[in-house]
C-alpha positions as CSV (number, residue, x, y, z in Angstrom):
1,M,67.5,16.9,-65.8
2,I,67.2,16.0,-62.3
3,A,66.6,12.2,-62.2
4,A,66.7,10.4,-58.2
5,L,65.7,8.5,-55.6
6,V,66.4,9.8,-52.7
7,P,65.4,7.1,-49.9
8,V,63.9,8.9,-47.0
9,P,62.1,5.9,-45.0
10,G,59.1,6.5,-42.7
11,P,58.9,7.2,-39.0
12,G,60.8,4.5,-37.2
13,A,62.6,2.7,-40.3
14,Q,65.3,5.3,-41.2
15,V,68.6,3.8,-42.0
16,F,71.6,5.8,-41.1
17,G,75.0,4.6,-42.3
18,T,73.9,1.5,-44.1
19,D,73.8,0.4,-47.7
20,V,70.0,-0.3,-48.3
21,T,69.1,-1.8,-51.8
22,Y,65.7,-1.0,-52.9
23,T,63.7,-3.5,-55.7
24,T,60.3,-3.2,-54.9
25,G,57.8,-0.4,-56.0
26,A,56.9,-0.6,-52.1
27,E,60.4,0.0,-50.9
28,F,60.8,3.0,-53.7
29,D,57.6,4.7,-51.7
30,L,59.8,4.8,-48.6
31,G,61.9,7.4,-50.6
32,T,61.4,10.8,-52.8
33,L,61.0,10.4,-56.3
34,V,62.4,13.1,-58.0
35,S,61.7,12.9,-62.0
36,V,61.3,9.0,-61.9
37,N,58.5,6.6,-61.3
38,H,57.3,2.9,-60.5
39,D,54.3,2.9,-62.6
40,A,52.6,-0.1,-63.9
41,P,53.1,-2.1,-66.0
42,N,56.6,-1.9,-64.6
43,D,55.8,-1.0,-61.1
44,D,59.0,-2.5,-59.4
45,Q,61.4,-0.9,-61.3
46,L,62.4,3.0,-62.0
47,Q,62.0,5.0,-64.9
48,L,62.2,8.6,-66.1
49,D,59.3,10.7,-66.1
50,S,58.2,11.9,-69.3
51,P,58.9,15.1,-69.1
52,T,61.1,15.2,-66.2
53,E,60.3,17.9,-63.6
54,P,63.0,19.9,-61.6
55,F,62.4,20.7,-57.8
56,P,59.6,23.3,-57.4
57,F,61.9,26.0,-56.2
58,I,63.3,29.1,-57.4
59,N,66.4,31.1,-55.9
60,V,66.6,34.8,-55.9
61,A,69.9,36.8,-55.4
62,A,69.0,39.8,-52.9
63,S,71.8,41.6,-54.0
64,G,71.2,44.6,-51.5
65,R,70.5,42.5,-48.9
66,G,73.2,40.0,-49.0
67,T,71.3,37.2,-49.2
68,V,69.7,34.5,-51.3
69,V,65.3,34.0,-51.2
70,R,64.2,30.7,-51.9
71,I,60.5,30.6,-52.9
72,N,58.2,27.6,-53.7
73,T,57.1,28.0,-57.2
74,D,54.0,25.7,-56.6
75,T,52.6,28.0,-54.0
76,G,54.3,31.0,-53.7
77,D,55.8,30.9,-50.7
78,I,59.1,32.2,-49.6
79,V,60.9,29.2,-47.5
80,G,63.7,30.5,-46.5
81,E,66.7,33.3,-46.5
82,Y,70.2,32.7,-46.5
83,R,73.2,35.2,-45.4
84,T,75.9,34.5,-48.2
85,A,78.9,35.2,-46.4
86,P,79.9,35.5,-42.5
87,E,79.4,38.4,-40.8
88,G,82.2,41.3,-41.8
89,Y,82.7,40.1,-45.4
90,G,81.7,40.6,-48.7
91,L,78.2,40.3,-50.0
92,D,76.2,41.3,-52.9
93,P,75.6,37.9,-54.5
94,S,74.4,38.3,-58.3
95,R,74.3,34.9,-60.7
96,T,72.5,31.9,-59.1
97,T,73.0,28.1,-59.9
98,V,71.6,25.1,-58.6
99,D,73.0,21.8,-58.8
100,L,72.3,18.5,-59.9
101,F,70.6,18.1,-55.8
102,G,68.7,21.2,-55.5
103,N,71.5,23.1,-53.9
104,V,71.9,26.7,-54.9
105,W,75.5,28.5,-55.6
106,T,76.2,32.1,-55.8
107,A,79.5,34.3,-55.8
108,N,79.8,37.6,-53.7
109,R,80.0,40.8,-56.0
110,G,81.0,42.6,-53.1
111,E,84.3,40.3,-51.8
112,V,87.4,41.6,-52.5
113,S,89.2,41.9,-49.3
114,D,92.8,40.2,-49.3
115,I,94.1,37.3,-47.7
116,G,97.8,37.6,-47.0
117,I,98.7,40.5,-50.0
118,V,96.3,38.4,-52.4
119,P,93.0,40.1,-53.1
120,H,90.1,37.1,-53.0
121,G,86.7,36.8,-54.0
122,S,83.9,34.1,-52.7
123,A,81.5,31.5,-53.0
124,V,78.9,29.9,-51.3
125,K,76.6,26.8,-51.3
126,I,73.0,26.4,-50.1
127,G,71.6,23.1,-49.3
128,L,67.9,22.4,-49.8
129,I,65.4,20.5,-47.4
130,V,61.7,19.9,-48.1
131,G,59.1,18.6,-45.4
132,G,59.9,18.2,-41.7
133,T,58.2,19.4,-38.6
134,R,58.6,23.0,-37.4
135,V,60.1,22.5,-33.6
136,D,61.9,24.5,-30.9
137,Q,65.5,23.4,-30.0
138,N,64.5,21.1,-27.4
139,G,62.3,19.2,-30.3
140,V,59.1,20.3,-29.2
141,P,56.6,20.7,-31.8
142,N,56.4,24.9,-32.3
143,V,55.1,26.3,-35.8
144,A,57.5,29.2,-34.7
145,G,60.2,27.1,-34.2
146,G,63.6,27.8,-35.7
147,Y,64.3,24.0,-36.3
148,L,62.9,20.9,-38.3
149,A,62.9,17.8,-37.2
150,P,62.6,14.6,-39.5
151,P,61.0,12.6,-41.3
152,F,62.0,15.2,-44.3
153,G,60.8,14.7,-47.9
154,Y,64.3,15.7,-49.2
155,N,67.5,16.9,-47.5
156,T,70.9,17.9,-48.1
157,C,71.7,20.3,-45.2
158,V,73.8,18.8,-42.6
159,D,73.1,18.3,-38.7
160,R,76.4,20.0,-37.9
161,N,75.9,19.9,-34.0
162,D,74.2,16.1,-34.0
163,D,71.3,17.2,-32.2
164,G,69.2,15.2,-34.6
165,L,67.7,18.5,-35.9
166,I,68.2,21.3,-39.0
167,R,68.6,24.7,-38.0
168,T,67.2,26.6,-40.4
169,S,65.6,29.8,-41.6
170,M,61.7,29.8,-41.7
171,G,61.3,32.6,-44.0
172,L,61.5,36.1,-45.7
173,L,63.7,38.4,-42.9
174,D,64.6,35.5,-41.0
175,V,68.3,35.4,-41.3
176,L,70.3,33.4,-38.9
177,D,73.7,35.0,-37.7
178,W,77.2,33.6,-39.3
179,V,79.6,34.8,-36.7
180,D,82.6,34.1,-38.1
181,V,85.3,32.0,-36.5
182,T,87.1,30.0,-39.4
183,D,85.0,30.1,-42.3
184,G,85.9,33.8,-43.4
185,S,89.1,32.6,-44.9
186,G,88.0,29.4,-46.7
187,G,90.6,26.7,-46.9
188,A,91.4,23.3,-48.1
189,D,87.9,22.5,-48.6
190,G,85.0,24.9,-48.4
191,L,83.0,23.0,-45.3
192,V,80.6,25.6,-43.1
193,E,81.5,25.4,-39.5
194,D,80.1,28.5,-38.1
195,A,76.8,29.3,-39.6
196,D,73.7,29.4,-37.4
197,D,71.8,28.2,-40.2
198,E,72.7,24.6,-41.1
199,C,71.6,24.5,-44.8
200,I,74.5,26.8,-45.4
201,L,77.2,24.0,-46.6
202,I,80.5,25.5,-48.3
203,Y,82.0,28.9,-48.3
204,Q,84.9,29.4,-50.3
205,R,87.7,31.8,-50.9
206,L,89.1,32.5,-54.6
207,P,92.4,33.9,-54.9
208,N,92.8,36.8,-57.6
209,A,89.1,36.4,-58.5
210,E,87.4,39.1,-56.3
211,Q,84.1,40.2,-57.6
212,A,83.2,37.0,-58.8
213,R,80.0,36.4,-61.1
214,H,80.3,33.3,-63.0
215,V,79.0,30.5,-61.5
216,S,78.0,27.4,-63.5
217,V,77.8,23.4,-62.8
218,D,79.2,20.4,-64.9
219,A,77.7,17.0,-65.6
220,D,80.1,16.0,-62.1
221,N,78.2,18.4,-60.1
222,N,81.1,20.6,-59.4
223,V,81.2,24.2,-60.1
224,W,83.1,26.7,-62.2
225,V,83.2,30.5,-60.5
226,G,85.0,33.0,-62.1
227,G,86.0,36.6,-61.1
228,F,84.8,40.4,-62.2
229,P,85.3,40.9,-66.0
230,F,86.4,44.5,-65.9
231,E,90.1,43.1,-65.0
232,L,89.9,39.6,-66.3
233,R,90.8,37.7,-63.1
234,Y,91.1,33.7,-62.6
235,F,88.4,30.9,-62.8
236,Y,88.4,28.1,-60.1
237,K,86.5,24.8,-60.3
238,L,85.3,24.0,-57.2
239,S,84.1,20.2,-55.7
240,G,80.6,20.2,-55.0
241,N,81.1,17.6,-52.5
242,D,83.3,20.1,-50.3
243,G,84.3,23.0,-51.9
244,A,87.9,21.9,-52.4
245,I,89.6,23.9,-55.2
246,L,90.0,21.2,-58.5
247,D,91.6,23.4,-60.9
248,S,91.7,26.8,-62.0
249,F,92.9,28.8,-65.1
250,N,93.8,32.9,-65.8
251,A,91.0,34.2,-67.9
252,N,93.5,37.6,-68.6
253,D,95.6,35.1,-70.4
254,I,92.6,34.6,-72.7
255,G,91.1,37.9,-72.9
256,C,87.6,37.4,-72.2
257,G,84.6,35.9,-70.3
258,G,83.9,36.5,-66.6
259,Y,80.2,37.4,-66.5
260,G,77.3,34.9,-67.0
261,G,77.7,31.4,-68.3
262,L,77.4,27.7,-68.3
263,V,78.6,24.2,-69.2
264,D,77.4,22.5,-72.0
265,G,77.4,19.1,-72.3
266,N,80.3,18.6,-73.4
267,G,82.1,19.9,-70.5
268,V,83.1,23.2,-72.2
269,L,82.6,26.4,-70.3
270,W,81.4,29.3,-71.6
271,S,81.4,32.4,-70.1
272,I,79.9,36.0,-71.6
273,G,82.0,39.2,-71.0
274,W,80.0,42.7,-70.1
275,G,78.6,45.4,-72.5
276,W,80.3,47.5,-75.2
277,G,83.9,46.4,-75.0
278,D,84.2,43.2,-72.7
279,G,81.7,41.4,-74.7
280,P,83.3,38.8,-76.0
281,L,82.4,35.3,-75.4
282,L,84.7,32.8,-73.7
283,R,85.0,29.1,-74.6
284,Y,87.1,27.1,-72.3
285,D,87.5,23.2,-72.7
286,P,88.9,22.2,-69.3
287,A,90.0,19.0,-70.6
288,T,92.5,20.6,-73.1
289,G,93.2,23.7,-70.9
290,E,92.6,25.7,-74.5
291,G,90.4,29.1,-74.5
292,M,89.3,31.1,-77.0
293,C,87.4,34.4,-77.6
294,V,84.4,34.4,-79.7
295,N,83.6,38.2,-80.8
296,T,79.5,38.1,-80.5
297,F,79.9,42.2,-80.2
298,G,79.1,42.7,-76.5
299,G,77.1,40.5,-74.4
300,Y,75.4,40.2,-71.2
301,G,73.3,37.2,-70.9
302,L,73.8,33.5,-72.1
303,G,71.9,30.3,-72.6
304,I,72.3,27.3,-75.0
305,D,69.8,25.2,-77.2
306,T,68.8,21.6,-77.2
307,N,71.4,21.2,-79.9
308,G,73.9,22.9,-78.3
309,Y,74.4,26.4,-79.9
310,V,75.1,28.9,-77.6
311,W,73.1,32.3,-77.5
312,A,74.2,35.5,-76.1
313,S,72.5,38.6,-75.3
314,I,74.0,42.0,-76.5
315,W,73.9,44.9,-74.5
316,E,72.8,47.3,-77.1
317,N,69.8,45.3,-78.4
318,G,70.7,41.9,-80.4
319,I,71.3,38.4,-79.7
320,A,74.6,36.2,-81.1
321,K,74.3,32.4,-82.1
322,V,77.6,30.5,-81.6
323,S,77.9,27.0,-82.6
324,P,79.4,24.3,-80.3
325,A,82.9,24.7,-81.9
326,G,83.0,28.5,-81.0
327,V,82.2,29.9,-84.8
328,L,79.5,32.7,-84.7
329,E,76.9,31.6,-87.0
330,P,76.3,33.5,-90.6
331,G,73.8,36.3,-90.4
332,F,74.3,37.1,-86.4
333,P,74.4,39.2,-84.3
334,K,71.3,40.0,-85.2
335,S,69.4,43.3,-83.9
336,T,66.0,43.1,-81.6
337,S,65.7,46.7,-82.2
338,P,62.2,47.6,-83.1
339,S,63.5,49.9,-85.5
340,S,65.0,47.4,-87.6
341,S,62.8,44.3,-86.9
342,T,59.9,42.9,-88.6
343,P,56.2,42.0,-86.6
344,T,55.2,38.6,-87.1
345,A,51.4,39.5,-87.8
346,T,49.4,42.5,-88.3
347,A,46.0,41.7,-89.2
348,N,44.8,43.2,-86.2
349,P,46.0,46.8,-85.5
350,L,45.2,46.5,-81.8
351,V,47.5,44.0,-81.8
352,L,50.4,45.3,-83.5
353,P,51.5,48.0,-80.6
354,L,51.5,45.0,-78.2
355,A,53.4,42.7,-80.2
356,R,55.9,45.7,-80.5
357,E,55.6,46.4,-76.8
358,L,56.6,42.6,-76.1
359,A,59.2,42.7,-79.1
360,S,57.6,39.9,-80.6
361,F,59.6,40.0,-83.8
362,A,60.9,38.2,-86.5
363,L,64.5,39.4,-86.2
364,Q,66.4,40.3,-89.3
365,A,70.2,40.8,-89.6
366,E,71.5,44.3,-89.2
367,P,75.1,45.0,-90.0
368,L,77.2,46.4,-87.1
369,A,79.7,48.7,-87.2
370,E,83.2,47.0,-86.9
371,T,84.9,49.8,-86.8
372,P,88.1,49.7,-84.0
373,T,86.9,51.5,-81.0
374,F,88.7,52.0,-77.7
375,W,88.0,53.3,-74.0
376,V,89.9,54.7,-71.1
377,A,89.4,54.7,-67.4
378,P,90.8,57.3,-65.5
379,N,89.7,56.1,-62.0
380,D,90.6,52.4,-62.4
381,E,93.9,53.0,-64.9
382,W,93.3,51.0,-68.0
383,V,92.9,51.7,-72.0
384,Q,91.2,48.5,-73.8
385,S,89.6,48.1,-76.8
386,L,86.0,48.5,-77.0
387,D,84.9,47.2,-81.0
388,P,87.8,45.1,-82.3
389,W,90.9,45.9,-83.9
390,T,93.1,43.9,-86.1
391,P,93.4,40.6,-84.9
392,G,97.4,39.7,-84.2
393,A,98.2,43.1,-84.8
394,T,100.6,45.1,-82.9
395,I,99.2,47.5,-80.8
396,T,101.1,50.6,-79.9
397,L,99.9,52.7,-76.9
398,T,100.6,56.6,-76.2
399,I,99.4,58.9,-73.8
400,E,100.3,62.7,-73.9
401,D,100.2,65.4,-71.5
402,G,100.4,69.4,-72.5
403,S,104.7,68.7,-72.5
404,G,104.7,66.0,-74.8
405,V,104.5,61.6,-74.8
406,I,104.4,60.5,-70.9
407,Y,104.3,57.1,-71.6
408,T,104.2,54.3,-74.5
409,D,103.9,50.6,-74.9
410,S,103.0,47.9,-76.8
411,Q,101.2,44.6,-77.2
412,T,99.9,41.8,-79.6
413,A,95.6,42.2,-80.0
414,G,94.1,38.7,-79.5
415,G,92.8,36.5,-81.8
416,D,89.3,38.2,-81.6
417,G,90.8,41.6,-82.0
418,H,91.0,43.2,-78.3
419,F,93.6,44.1,-75.9
420,H,93.8,45.5,-72.3
421,F,97.0,47.8,-71.1
422,G,96.8,48.3,-67.5
423,L,98.4,50.9,-66.2
424,W,98.6,50.6,-62.4
425,G,102.3,51.6,-61.4
426,F,103.3,52.7,-64.6
427,V,101.6,56.1,-65.4
428,D,98.7,57.9,-63.7
429,L,95.7,58.4,-66.5
430,E,94.3,61.7,-65.6
431,R,91.5,63.8,-67.1
432,G,92.7,66.1,-69.9
433,H,95.4,63.3,-71.2
434,M,95.2,62.6,-75.0
435,V,95.5,58.9,-75.3
436,T,96.3,57.3,-79.0
437,V,95.9,53.5,-79.8
438,S,97.4,52.0,-83.5
439,D,97.4,49.1,-84.9
440,G,99.7,50.4,-88.0
441,T,96.3,50.2,-90.0
442,T,93.9,52.6,-87.9
443,T,95.0,55.1,-85.6
444,K,92.9,56.5,-83.3
445,T,93.0,59.3,-80.7
446,H,91.1,60.1,-77.8
447,T,90.7,62.9,-75.2
448,V,90.2,61.7,-71.6
449,M,87.1,63.2,-70.4
450,D,86.0,65.3,-67.3
451,L,83.7,62.7,-66.5
452,Y,83.2,62.1,-62.4
453,V,80.7,60.5,-60.3
454,D,80.3,62.0,-57.2
455,G,77.9,59.9,-55.4
456,V,74.9,57.8,-54.9
457,D,72.0,58.8,-53.6
458,V,70.5,55.5,-52.1
459,L,67.0,57.5,-51.1
460,A,66.2,59.2,-54.0
461,D,67.6,55.9,-56.2
462,S,69.9,58.2,-58.1
463,V,73.8,58.6,-59.3
464,F,75.1,62.1,-59.6
465,G,78.7,63.7,-60.8
466,R,80.3,66.5,-63.3
467,A,81.2,66.8,-66.5
468,A,81.6,69.0,-69.5
469,A,78.5,71.4,-69.6
470,G,75.5,70.2,-71.7
471,T,77.6,67.0,-72.6
472,E,75.7,63.5,-72.6
473,V,76.7,60.9,-70.1
474,E,75.4,57.3,-70.2
475,V,74.9,56.0,-66.9
476,W,74.1,52.2,-65.8
477,V,72.9,50.0,-62.6
478,H,74.4,46.5,-63.3
479,D,71.7,44.3,-63.4
480,G,69.0,47.4,-63.3
481,G,69.0,49.4,-67.0
482,N,70.5,52.4,-68.3
483,I,69.8,55.7,-68.3
484,T,71.6,58.4,-70.6
485,T,71.7,61.5,-69.0
486,T,72.7,65.8,-69.6
487,A,75.0,67.8,-67.5
488,D,73.6,71.1,-66.7
489,G,75.0,74.8,-67.6
490,S,77.6,73.9,-64.4
491,G,78.6,70.8,-65.3
492,N,76.5,68.9,-62.9
493,W,74.7,65.8,-64.0
494,T,72.1,63.5,-62.2
495,A,70.6,60.1,-63.4
496,D,67.3,59.3,-61.8
497,F,66.6,55.7,-61.7
498,S,63.5,56.2,-59.7
499,G,60.4,53.9,-61.3
500,L,63.3,51.9,-63.5
501,T,65.2,50.1,-60.6
502,D,66.1,50.3,-56.7
503,I,69.3,51.3,-55.6
504,V,70.6,49.8,-52.5
505,Y,73.7,49.5,-50.6
506,G,75.7,46.8,-52.5
507,S,74.4,48.4,-55.7
508,D,77.1,49.2,-58.3
509,G,77.2,50.5,-62.4
510,G,79.2,52.7,-64.6
511,S,79.3,55.9,-66.4
512,Q,80.8,56.7,-70.1
513,Q,81.2,59.5,-72.1
514,R,81.7,59.0,-75.9
515,D,83.8,61.4,-78.7
516,D,82.5,61.8,-82.4
517,D,84.6,58.8,-83.2
518,G,82.9,56.4,-80.6
519,D,85.8,56.0,-78.2
520,S,85.0,56.1,-74.4
521,T,85.9,57.5,-71.5
522,G,84.1,54.9,-68.5
523,V,84.1,55.7,-64.8
524,W,82.6,53.2,-62.3
525,W,80.8,53.7,-59.1
526,A,79.7,51.7,-56.3
527,T,77.4,52.9,-53.1
528,P,79.3,53.2,-50.1
529,S,80.6,51.0,-48.1
530,V,83.2,50.3,-45.7
531,V,85.9,47.8,-44.5
532,A,86.7,47.1,-40.8
533,R,90.3,45.0,-40.6
534,P,90.1,44.1,-36.2
535,V,93.5,42.2,-36.7
536,D,94.8,45.4,-37.9
537,D,93.1,47.9,-36.3
538,V,91.9,49.7,-39.7
539,V,88.6,50.8,-40.8
540,E,88.8,52.3,-44.5
541,S,86.6,53.0,-47.6
542,N,85.5,50.0,-49.4
543,N,83.9,51.6,-52.5
544,G,83.7,55.3,-52.9
545,W,82.3,58.1,-50.7
546,T,81.5,61.8,-51.7
547,P,84.8,63.3,-52.6
548,D,86.1,66.0,-50.3
549,S,83.5,65.4,-47.8
550,T,84.1,65.1,-44.0
551,V,83.2,61.5,-42.7
552,S,82.5,60.3,-39.2
553,L,83.6,57.3,-37.4
554,T,82.2,56.5,-34.4
555,I,82.8,53.0,-32.3
556,E,81.0,51.5,-29.7
557,D,81.0,48.4,-27.5
558,G,78.3,47.5,-25.0
559,S,78.8,49.9,-22.7
560,G,78.4,53.0,-25.3
561,V,80.7,55.1,-27.4
562,V,84.8,54.3,-27.0
563,Y,86.2,56.1,-30.1
564,S,85.3,58.6,-32.4
565,D,87.5,60.8,-35.2
566,S,86.9,62.3,-38.5
567,Q,88.8,63.0,-41.6
568,T,88.2,64.4,-45.4
569,V,88.0,62.1,-47.9
570,D,89.9,62.2,-50.9
571,S,89.6,63.2,-54.2
572,N,88.7,59.9,-55.4
573,G,86.4,59.1,-52.6
574,H,88.5,57.3,-50.2
575,F,89.5,57.4,-46.5
576,N,91.9,55.3,-44.2
């Protein structure tokens, strides 16, 4: 709920740097009333509207464009488009959240670069301005002017150069420059200094929270941001005023979370995982520093109802309901699959197909399989649980090649039955290796499958790769749906997403193959990208390019080409 009076006196009566007491209806009318009123008979006091109303704007992350687009929900007009990082830094915003004053926060999935030797993610805050007059840089009225002159109906943007105007985007495609001078490294605070758009307020870097996605606002108007869920990373609490880091915790110590989430009325942070094995729901209480995982049998989206119960959507057709204390409610999860649901009404046979199409069903509980499963990632070098194993059990991992055992390790399963073995620097997990996992009760072996993602065709909206001839491959685009395809007789497969989603530069996703026991090999993909490091004189791949292809590098200044070179991409799609 937003309830506030924002004092914005009329022309010639603006008050700067002075405390003013407003006591009458006439004085209240000098400001902008947001979900409050002074209607008769109580016209000289403020009272809450019933119902309260938020600001009439929606903020959409244009992931492939590296921007946030703001739309007026009353008129449908696009009123601004804003970069989410300085030039030269990772973009790809995803989740957005709006704070108590109408500012929007988002994190950049594409930010993975190091500061020193530590990988960092990033988050950005964009202010809100309503009203004003479009003018040019001299303050002369011009409907195509790049500046807004007061008086404003509402404003959280900052006049950084003290010219009395706010320079900001006019709408779609009007994305102002953000040349990095000091902003790109973050700092003790994240106050932006370099962006041309004066509505871009905060940009903060997040150590060990690369590819951040989780963004949620608490009751104090501070923001929690968390790193990428496949490799559980840090969460940071950022000051809503200046972006300073106020608190943090390592999600890897708890074992879940990292995708979408929220902060409830008690200040408890909730963060869903993603997909089959990363789905457990994180409940973290900042007041005590204690966290726990709630097994929701997979997860993706998250919401909360008026009684404080948290609802999680499940990747493979389902919902889960969790109490404020973090207990999965009896009868959940429930399937949302039409094959196991009952229509709410059947009187009109013409209405029934539409009802099914809209998934307008009364949900019935469907028992979900709890057989322990795991998956392996040969490119990313890890083995982790998929469906839960025995909570608290000792999990033993054994990896064999044709000559025998090449690696063993053990760890204790979490209270939710999940585990994660990171293999970087210990063993090179390869296709054909036999991976065995045991908790003393259940022992399962999975042979790492011959699954490869070879590339992404942005123009054709497709992902392509290799697998054993005739086998099925599940492929997905994050936030864009999933497809099951079959490798042809030569072992080549293509997942065509045209008509389902638009793959753009900045898109990413994954693929997997399951064996007969439900254990999986997973390979993740992203559209090709490069990182230029001028301080180190290095240009290298960020996300993978076509393996074994030849890449050409050309560098130009204002006079023309100053350098060119070529090299062969390695078998993992990387070059340097």
